[in-house]
C-alpha positions in Angstrom: 16.5 16.1 3.9 19.8 17.5 2.8 23.0 15.8 3.6 21.6 12.3 3.8 22.4 9.4 1.5 22.6 5.6 1.2 24.9 5.2 4.3 22.2 7.0 6.3 19.5 4.9 4.8 21.4 1.8 5.8 22.0 3.1 9.3 18.6 4.5 10.0 16.2 2.2 8.1 17.7 -1.0 6.8 19.7 -2.0 9.8 16.9 -1.1 12.1 14.3 -3.4 10.6 12.2 -0.5 9.3 12.4 -1.2 5.6 8.9 -1.8 4.1 10.3 -3.2 0.8 8.3 -0.6 -1.1 11.1 -0.4 -3.8 11.3 3.4 -3.9 15.1 3.3 -3.6 15.5 0.5 -6.2 16.2 1.1 -9.9 17.3 4.6 -9.2 20.7 3.6 -7.9 23.0 0.8 -9.1 24.1 0.1 -5.5 20.7 -0.8 -4.1 19.1 -4.1 -4.9 16.1 -6.1 -3.9 15.7 -9.8 -3.7 12.2 -11.0 -3.0 11.2 -8.7 -0.1 14.7 -7.8 1.1 16.4 -4.5 0.1 20.1 -4.0 0.6 22.8 -1.4 -0.1 25.4 -3.7 -1.8 28.1 -1.0 -1.9 28.4 2.5 -0.5 27.9 5.1 -3.3 29.7 7.9 -1.5 27.0 10.5 -2.0 26.0 12.5 1.0 22.6 13.4 -0.4 20.5 10.9 -2.3 17.1 10.2 -3.7 17.1 6.8 -1.9 17.0 8.6 1.5 14.6 11.3 0.5 12.1 8.9 -1.1 12.0 6.3 1.7 8.7 6.2 3.6 10.6 5.6 6.9 12.9 8.6 6.7 11.6 12.0 8.1 8.2 12.7 6.7 6.3 15.9 7.5 2.7 14.8 7.3 1.2 18.3 7.2 3.6 19.4 4.4 2.7 16.3 2.4 -1.0 17.0 2.9 -0.5 20.4 1.3 1.5 18.9 -1.6 -1.1 16.3 -2.4 -4.4 17.9 -1.3 -3.6 21.6 -1.1 -4.5 21.7 2.5 -3.8 20.1 5.9 -6.1 17.5 7.3 -9.0 18.0 9.6 -9.8 14.3 10.1 -6.8 12.8 11.9 -8.3 9.3 11.9 -8.6 8.8 8.2 -6.7 11.7 6.6 -8.1 14.0 3.9 -11.1 12.8 1.9 -14.0 14.1 -0.1 -16.4 11.1 0.3 -16.7 7.7 1.8 -19.2 5.0 0.6 -19.5 1.3 -0.1 -18.8 0.1 -3.7 -19.0 -3.0 -5.7 -17.8 -3.9 -9.2 -20.9 -4.3 -11.4 -19.3 -6.9 -13.6 -19.8 -10.3 -12.0 -16.7 -11.8 -13.7 -14.5 -9.2 -12.1 -16.1 -9.8 -8.7 -15.6 -13.5 -9.1 -11.9 -13.2 -9.9 -11.2 -10.5 -7.3 -11.6 -10.4 -3.6 -14.5 -8.7 -1.8 -16.2 -6.2 -4.1 -13.7 -6.3 -6.9 -13.6 -2.4 -7.1 -9.8 -2.1 -7.6 -9.7 -4.5 -10.5 -12.8 -2.9 -12.1 -11.4 0.6 -11.8 -8.0 -0.3 -13.2 -9.5 -2.2 -16.1 -11.8 0.8 -16.8 -8.9 3.3 -16.6 -6.9 1.3 -19.1 -9.9 0.8 -21.4 -10.8 4.5 -21.5 -7.2 5.8 -21.9 -7.4 7.4 -18.5 -4.0 5.8 -18.0 -1.7 4.1 -20.6 0.1 1.8 -18.1 -0.7 0.3 -14.8 1.8 -0.8 -12.1 0.1 -3.7 -10.3 1.0 -6.8 -8.3 0.4 -10.3 -9.4 -0.6 -12.3 -6.3 2.1 -14.8 -6.2 4.2 -17.3 -8.1 4.6 -21.0 -7.3 6.9 -20.1 -4.5 4.4 -17.6 -2.9 6.3 -14.4 -3.8 4.1 -11.7 -5.3 5.5 -10.0 -8.4 5.0 -6.3 -9.4 4.3 -5.9 -13.1 3.5 -3.2 -15.6 0.5 -3.8 -17.9 -0.9 -1.8 -20.8 -4.0 -3.9 -21.6 -7.1 -4.1 -19.4 -7.3 -7.9 -19.7 -3.9 -8.1 -18.0 -5.2 -6.2 -15.0 -7.5 -9.0 -14.1 -4.5 -11.4 -13.7 -3.5 -9.2 -10.8 -6.8 -9.6 -8.9 -6.7 -10.8 -5.4 -4.9 -10.0 -2.1 -1.3 -10.4 -1.2 0.0 -10.6 2.3 3.7 -10.3 1.4 4.8 -7.0 0.1 6.7 -6.6 -3.2 8.9 -3.8 -4.4 6.1 -2.1 -6.4 7.9 1.2 -6.7 11.0 -0.5 -8.1 8.8 -1.6 -11.0 7.5 1.9 -11.4 11.0 3.3 -11.5 11.9 0.7 -14.2 8.8 1.7 -16.2 9.8 5.3 -16.0 13.3 4.5 -17.3 11.7 2.8 -20.2 9.8 6.0 -21.1 6.4 4.9 -19.9 4.2 7.6 -18.6 0.5 8.3 -17.8 0.8 5.5 -15.2 -1.8 4.2 -12.7 -0.5 2.5 -9.6 -2.1 0.3 -7.0 -0.2 0.2 -3.7 -0.3 -0.3 0.0 0.1 2.7 2.4 3.9 2.7 2.7 4.2 2.5 -1.1 1.7 5.3 -1.6 3.5 7.5 1.0 6.9 6.9 -0.7 5.3 7.7 -4.1 4.0 11.0 -2.9 7.4 11.8 -1.3 8.9 11.1 -4.7 6.4 13.4 -6.5 7.0 16.2 -3.9 10.8 16.0 -4.1 13.1 18.4 -5.8 14.7 15.5 -7.7 13.8 14.5 -11.2 11.7 11.3 -10.9 9.5 9.2 -13.0 6.9 9.3 -10.2 5.6 12.5 -11.7 4.3 10.4 -14.6 1.9 8.6 -12.2 -1.6 10.0 -12.9 -3.9 7.8 -10.8 -3.1 6.3 -7.4 -5.3 3.7 -5.8 -4.3 2.8 -2.3 -5.3 -0.4 -0.4 -6.2 -0.7 3.2 -3.4 -2.6 5.0 -2.8 -3.4 8.7 0.4 -5.5 8.1 2.5 -7.5 5.6 4.3 -10.8 6.2 8.0 -11.6 5.8 8.5 -13.8 2.8 11.0 -16.1 4.3 9.1 -16.9 7.5 5.7 -17.1 6.0 6.6 -19.2 3.0 8.5 -21.7 5.2 5.5 -21.9 7.5 3.1 -22.6 4.6 5.6 -25.0 3.0 5.2 -27.2 6.0 1.4 -27.4 5.5 0.8 -27.3 1.7 2.5 -27.6 -1.7 3.0 -24.0 -2.5 2.6 -24.5 -6.2 -1.0 -25.6 -5.5 -2.0 -22.4 -3.7 -4.7 -20.5 -5.6 -5.6 -17.7 -3.2 -5.2 -16.5 0.3 -7.8 -14.6 2.3 -8.2 -13.3 5.8 -11.9 -13.0 6.6 -13.0 -10.0 8.7 -13.1 -10.1 12.5 -14.1 -11.9 14.6 -13.0 -14.9 12.5 -9.2 -14.6 13.4 -8.3 -17.1 10.7 -6.4 -17.2 7.4 -7.9 -19.3 4.6 -5.5 -20.8 2.0 -7.4 -22.0 -1.1 -5.6 -24.9 -2.9 -6.5 -27.1 -5.8 -7.2 -29.8 -3.2 -9.4 -27.7 -1.0 -9.2 -25.0 1.7 -6.8 -25.0 4.6 -7.6 -22.8 7.6 -5.4 -21.8 10.5 -5.4 -19.3 13.3 -4.0 -15.8 12.6 -2.1 -16.2 15.9 0.2 -18.7 14.0 0.8 -16.1 11.3 1.4 -12.9 13.3 4.9 -13.8 14.3 5.9 -13.4 10.6 4.7 -9.7 10.4 7.4 -7.4 9.1 8.9 -5.3 12.0 8.4 -2.2 9.8 4.6 -2.7 10.0 4.7 -2.1 13.8 5.6 1.6 13.3 3.3 2.2 10.3 0.9 5.1 11.0 -1.4 4.6 8.0 -4.1 1.9 7.6 -6.1 3.4 4.8 -3.6 4.7 2.3 -4.2 8.3 3.3 -2.2 9.9 0.4 -3.9 8.0 -2.5 -6.4 9.5 -4.9 -8.8 6.7 -4.0 -8.5 4.3 -1.1 -10.2 0.9 -1.2 -10.6 -1.8 1.5 -13.1 -4.4 2.7 -16.3 -3.6 4.5 -16.3 -5.5 7.8 -19.0 -8.0 7.9 -20.1 -7.7 4.2 -18.1 -10.0 1.9 -19.1 -8.6 -1.5 -18.6 -4.9 -1.0 -15.6 -2.5 -0.6 -15.2 0.6 1.4 -14.4 3.4 -1.1 -12.7 6.6 0.1 -12.4 9.4 -2.5 -9.6 11.8 -1.5 -8.6 14.1 -4.3 -10.4 16.0 -7.1 -8.7 13.7 -9.6 -10.0 10.7 -7.7 -13.5 12.2 -7.6 -13.6 13.0 -11.3 -12.5 9.4 -12.1 -15.0 7.8 -9.7 -17.9 10.0 -11.0 -17.0 8.9 -14.5 -16.9 5.2 -13.5 -20.2 5.5 -11.8 -21.8 7.1 -14.9 -20.4 4.3 -17.1 -21.9 1.6 -14.8 -18.5 0.2 -13.8 -19.2 0.3 -10.1 -22.3 0.3 -7.9 -22.2 2.4 -4.7 -24.4 3.0 -1.7 -23.9 4.9 1.6 -21.6 3.5 4.3 -23.6 3.2 7.5 -22.6 5.6 10.2 -21.8 2.8 12.6 -19.4 1.2 10.1 -17.7 4.6 9.4 -17.2 5.1 13.1 -15.7 1.7 13.4 -13.4 2.3 10.5 -12.2 5.6 12.1 -11.7 3.8 15.4 -9.7 1.0 13.8 -7.5 3.5 11.9 -7.0 5.6 15.1 -6.0 2.5 17.0 -3.4 1.6 14.4 -1.9 5.2 14.7 -1.8 4.9 18.5 -0.1 1.5 18.4 2.4 2.8 15.9 3.2 5.8 18.1 3.5 3.6 21.1 5.8 1.2 19.2 8.0 4.1 18.1 8.3 5.5 21.5 9.2 2.1 22.9 11.8 1.8 20.2 13.4 5.2 20.8 12.7 5.4 24.5 12.0 9.1 23.9 8.6 10.6 23.7 9.9 13.4 21.5 11.6 11.1 19.0 9.0 9.7 16.6 11.6 8.3 14.1 10.2 9.2 10.7 7.0 10.9 11.8 6.7 14.6 11.8 3.3 15.4 13.2 1.5 18.7 13.8 0.9 19.8 17.4 -2.8 18.9 17.0 -2.1 15.5 15.7 0.4 14.8 18.4 -2.1 15.8 21.0 -4.6 13.2 19.6 -2.3 10.2 19.4 0.6 10.7 21.9 
């Protein structure tokens, strides 16, 4: 949007608790910095129009226009967004499945993409350091991709690392991100500005319902376990309602009700559970531990998945109709909750903050 810059970003997003920590505005401007999962404008730049504002996933976003930019058409499925196919998938390599969570599909696909030269570099997120903060990294060898297997429940500034890689001249990039990061990436690619995002050739989006604040969650865990001993964190599918923290000394389990108070405020207004603007979206299959839900969305994604199937990288099978309906229901519920939260925040049914929805989509979720 013309006439908007870092001062507007500060006023409309950062000061309102709407920042997702995606990193799109970092490493493109010397006046914006990120520390752990906190983004801040450290000094006004004076520009009245800036990339930082245009790229942000929480500044005005025309969903239909972005659909056309990414998919060449507007959506007909308002629950899950555009897609070509939906099925269950599993990494064929047992070592990959063992190191990853659920079916290991994301790790298997990124490893395969690097092995075959589909991409030269991958922007991934290493689960966490000894202090529980995940770190976004750029890797160029397939073996390095396995070091990033596993789920994170704290968001890192993934796109800041992508911006850094682009500055270093890296191209033909693959990226794994959560919905807000994928949305910001597509806004970057659709923008009139020159951006390294146009060097991203493969986007794998993760299902995500929320992310946790680093400060609150790490302090909570620190009172229960030595953070340096944490090996993995998992949230089993409903109805379990627990978080499992795997440590060198054994597993610790506690209720999700204890954790939800650390959810980032920005997640409450998030409209996307399944990374609707990715080439390929991947999530768990509720009730089946060793398989992923695989949503193929773009022709580029389909071509790559077909190639991976033929090479025996992943096994696939149909997703049962009842599971698909449940996925649509869960995604629709997230959208309705987001719209409700936005309207509660603005106290105005016509003001949906960053969301610009078609009349049809408004009718479904308002």
